[in-house]
C-alpha positions as CSV (number, residue, x, y, z in Angstrom):
1,M,80.7,106.6,123.6
2,A,83.2,103.8,124.0
3,V,83.2,102.4,127.8
4,R,86.7,102.0,126.6
5,D,89.5,103.1,125.0
6,E,89.8,100.7,121.9
7,L,91.4,103.2,119.4
8,V,94.1,101.1,119.6
9,A,97.8,101.6,117.7
10,V,98.9,99.6,114.7
11,P,100.4,96.6,116.0
12,D,104.2,96.2,115.2
13,A,104.5,92.4,116.7
14,P,106.4,90.0,115.0
15,G,103.8,88.4,112.7
16,A,100.9,90.9,113.1
17,R,98.9,91.1,110.4
18,V,98.1,94.5,109.3
19,Y,96.4,94.9,105.5
20,T,96.5,98.3,103.9
21,G,94.3,99.4,101.0
22,T,94.7,102.5,98.9
23,V,91.3,104.8,98.0
24,R,90.7,108.3,96.2
25,A,87.5,110.1,96.5
26,G,85.7,111.1,93.7
27,L,82.5,113.8,93.0
28,G,80.1,111.0,94.4
29,D,81.7,111.3,97.6
30,I,81.9,114.5,98.3
31,T,79.4,117.6,100.1
32,P,79.0,120.7,98.7
33,A,81.7,121.7,101.3
34,G,84.0,119.8,99.6
35,R,84.6,117.1,102.4
36,V,84.0,113.8,102.1
37,R,80.8,111.8,103.5
38,L,80.6,110.0,106.6
39,D,78.7,107.0,104.8
40,T,81.1,107.0,102.5
41,I,84.0,106.6,104.6
42,A,81.9,104.1,106.0
43,G,81.6,102.6,102.6
44,W,85.3,102.3,102.7
45,L,85.7,100.9,105.7
46,Q,83.8,98.1,104.6
47,D,85.3,97.2,101.3
48,V,89.1,97.4,103.0
49,A,88.0,95.1,106.0
50,Y,86.3,92.3,103.2
51,D,89.4,93.0,100.9
52,D,91.9,92.1,104.0
53,V,89.2,88.3,104.6
54,D,89.6,88.1,101.1
55,D,93.4,88.4,100.7
56,A,93.5,86.3,103.9
57,G,92.2,83.3,102.2
58,L,89.3,83.3,104.7
59,R,86.3,84.5,102.0
60,D,84.2,81.3,102.3
61,S,85.0,80.5,106.2
62,G,81.6,82.6,107.1
63,V,79.6,85.5,106.7
64,W,80.7,88.7,108.7
65,V,78.0,91.6,110.0
66,V,79.0,94.8,111.7
67,R,77.4,94.8,114.8
68,R,78.8,98.0,115.9
69,G,81.0,100.6,114.0
70,R,82.8,104.2,115.5
71,L,84.1,107.2,113.7
72,L,86.3,109.4,114.9
73,V,87.0,111.5,112.2
74,R,90.1,114.6,112.9
75,R,90.3,115.9,109.6
76,F,87.8,115.3,106.2
77,P,89.5,113.7,103.2
78,A,88.8,115.7,100.2
79,L,87.9,115.6,96.5
80,R,90.8,113.4,94.7
81,E,92.8,113.1,98.0
82,E,94.7,109.7,97.9
83,M,94.5,107.9,101.4
84,T,96.0,104.9,102.8
85,L,93.9,103.1,105.2
86,Q,95.6,100.2,107.5
87,T,93.2,97.8,109.1
88,F,93.5,94.8,111.9
89,C,92.2,92.9,113.9
90,S,92.1,94.4,117.3
91,G,90.4,91.8,119.5
92,I,88.6,88.6,119.4
93,G,85.5,86.9,120.7
94,P,84.2,83.5,120.6
95,R,82.0,84.6,118.0
96,W,83.1,88.2,117.1
97,A,86.1,90.0,116.5
98,E,87.2,93.8,116.5
99,R,88.7,95.7,113.6
100,R,90.4,98.7,113.4
101,T,90.8,100.8,110.5
102,V,93.3,103.9,110.1
103,L,92.6,106.6,107.2
104,R,95.8,108.9,106.4
105,G,95.5,111.1,103.6
106,A,98.3,112.8,101.4
107,A,96.5,116.5,101.8
108,G,96.2,115.4,105.8
109,A,93.3,113.9,106.4
110,E,92.9,112.0,109.2
111,V,90.4,108.9,110.3
112,E,90.0,106.8,113.0
113,S,87.6,104.0,113.1
114,V,87.2,100.7,115.6
115,A,84.2,98.3,114.5
116,L,82.8,94.8,116.1
117,W,82.0,92.4,113.3
118,V,80.0,89.0,114.0
119,H,80.9,86.1,112.4
120,L,77.6,84.1,111.0
121,D,77.5,80.4,110.1
122,P,76.8,80.6,106.7
123,A,74.4,77.1,106.7
124,T,72.0,78.6,110.0
125,G,72.8,82.5,109.8
126,A,73.6,81.9,113.5
127,P,76.4,83.7,115.0
128,G,79.3,81.1,114.7
129,R,82.5,80.1,116.4
130,L,85.9,81.6,114.9
131,D,88.0,78.4,113.4
132,A,91.2,77.7,113.7
133,R,92.2,79.6,110.5
134,Y,90.8,82.9,111.9
135,H,93.4,83.1,115.4
136,E,95.8,81.6,113.4
137,I,96.2,84.5,111.3
138,Y,94.7,87.4,113.6
139,S,96.1,86.3,117.1
140,A,99.3,88.2,116.7
141,A,97.5,91.6,115.9
142,A,95.0,91.1,118.6
143,G,97.9,90.7,120.9
144,G,95.4,89.5,123.4
145,R,92.4,91.9,123.9
146,R,89.2,90.2,123.8
147,A,86.6,91.9,122.1
148,R,82.9,92.5,123.7
149,G,79.8,92.2,121.9
150,R,77.4,93.6,124.3
151,L,74.8,96.1,123.3
152,R,75.9,99.3,124.7
153,H,73.3,102.2,124.2
154,A,69.8,102.6,125.9
155,D,66.5,102.5,124.4
156,P,64.7,106.1,122.8
157,P,62.8,107.5,125.4
158,E,59.2,107.8,124.7
159,S,59.4,111.4,125.0
160,A,62.4,111.7,122.4
161,P,61.2,114.3,118.9
162,R,61.0,111.8,116.0
163,L,61.4,113.8,112.3
164,P,60.7,110.9,109.3
165,W,63.0,109.4,107.4
166,V,63.3,107.2,104.2
167,F,65.8,104.6,103.2
168,R,66.1,104.0,99.2
169,R,66.2,101.1,97.7
170,A,69.8,102.3,96.5
171,D,70.6,102.2,100.1
172,C,70.2,98.5,99.8
173,D,73.7,95.8,99.5
174,P,73.6,92.0,98.0
175,A,72.2,90.6,101.5
176,H,69.0,92.5,100.7
177,H,68.8,94.9,103.4
178,V,69.7,98.7,104.2
179,N,73.5,98.7,103.9
180,N,74.9,100.1,107.5
181,A,76.9,102.5,105.8
182,A,74.0,104.0,104.8
183,Y,72.7,105.2,108.3
184,W,75.6,107.4,108.4
185,A,73.6,109.2,106.1
186,V,70.9,110.3,109.2
187,V,74.7,112.1,110.7
188,E,74.9,113.5,108.1
189,E,71.7,115.0,107.6
190,L,71.4,116.1,111.3
191,L,75.2,117.1,112.1
192,G,75.5,119.8,109.0
193,E,78.7,120.6,107.9
194,P,81.2,119.8,111.2
195,D,84.5,120.4,111.3
196,G,85.0,117.1,112.5
197,V,82.9,113.8,114.2
198,D,83.2,111.7,117.1
199,A,80.2,109.0,116.6
200,E,79.1,105.5,117.4
201,I,76.6,103.5,116.0
202,E,75.1,100.2,117.0
203,Y,73.2,98.4,114.6
204,R,70.1,96.3,116.1
205,D,68.0,95.0,113.5
206,A,68.0,94.9,109.2
207,A,65.8,97.8,107.3
208,Q,64.4,97.5,104.2
209,P,63.6,100.3,101.6
210,G,60.7,102.3,102.6
211,P,59.5,104.6,105.6
212,A,61.4,105.1,108.9
213,S,61.7,107.6,111.8
214,I,64.4,109.4,113.5
215,A,64.1,110.0,117.2
216,R,66.6,112.1,118.9
217,E,67.4,113.4,122.8
218,G,70.7,115.0,123.7
219,D,73.8,113.0,122.0
220,M,71.7,109.9,121.3
221,L,70.2,109.4,117.9
222,W,68.0,106.2,117.1
223,V,66.7,105.3,113.4
224,T,63.8,103.2,114.3
225,S,60.7,101.4,112.1
226,V,57.6,103.1,111.6
227,D,56.1,100.9,114.0
228,G,59.0,102.1,116.6
229,A,61.5,98.9,116.6
230,V,64.5,100.1,117.0
231,L,66.8,99.4,113.8
232,A,70.2,101.3,115.2
233,S,71.2,103.9,117.4
234,V,73.9,107.0,117.2
235,A,76.1,108.0,120.3
236,L,77.4,111.4,119.4
237,G,80.6,112.5,121.5
């Protein structure tokens, strides 16, 4: 899992920006057991992150893509449970930033998340430096913590057993590739109905709808294209 503790507390320092959103689980969000799915939770985290950037006036400053995301579900949200999400910047790098989100439900749901978001230049599509406005708005919350963008997960061994997988057109987003939240459906499929989850996904390459493959060895999963290119990797806690 993470090489260091990244689940830092919600900041209370003067000027530290913490954005708050709310959401309620509907029928399309839950499993037969009545809990909210991991891919639904991941979608909520993406939405509140973009809401924060929009509210901060930085919508046009660049494009953000998720490089890595960790979910620690201590208690799953349930149908119709009202939830509050608090999100804030917990670390800053030259071309990326770390975002923490804390989800708490009225009926006891408890989810922690940390994600690394890479900032892309809208003209070139390459990682671009964060401008002064970003530092002005988010530095107090980050508290001097430095976000690190290096990948952590190894490639899959040749001997790892493989299962077929298919991404749907419905899994794609306006960027014309499979949305990051859809990869959490892979974890859902392989874990069944767990009481809790601690997992980290690293996103390597954009996927398109169609056949893919899942490799598994121990507590690691890899989602690959049919020709073996690694699209994402998952470390299970």
